[in-house]
C-alpha positions, 0 to 999 in steps of 0.5 A: 500499500502506498500513502502520500503525506503532504507536508504542512510544514518544512518537514515531518518527523519519522514517527509522526509520518508513521502515525499520520499514514495509520501504520502505528497506533501511537508514538510509542509504537513508532518508537519501537518499530523504529528502534527494532530497525523495521523502518527504512527511509530512502532505502536505508534502515533508520533508527531516529524517530525524530528523523526529519522527512522532507519533500521526496523522501520515501519511508517503508515499513511492513510492506507499506510505502509513504511518500512525502510530498511538499 
């Protein structure tokens, strides 16, 4: 499933993006899936929940894709 998140600000943090896309229930869930190495940003495993995502970034988690658009 591919989801697009439209940025309201200059960036969105990784944990917020997972939550906004409905892939995790809460910030706590986001923290665990990210710290467990289950989330990729632009093809690289990302461990920082606060990673800033900008226009054009692609997040992958559990077979789902989130496209970040300005």
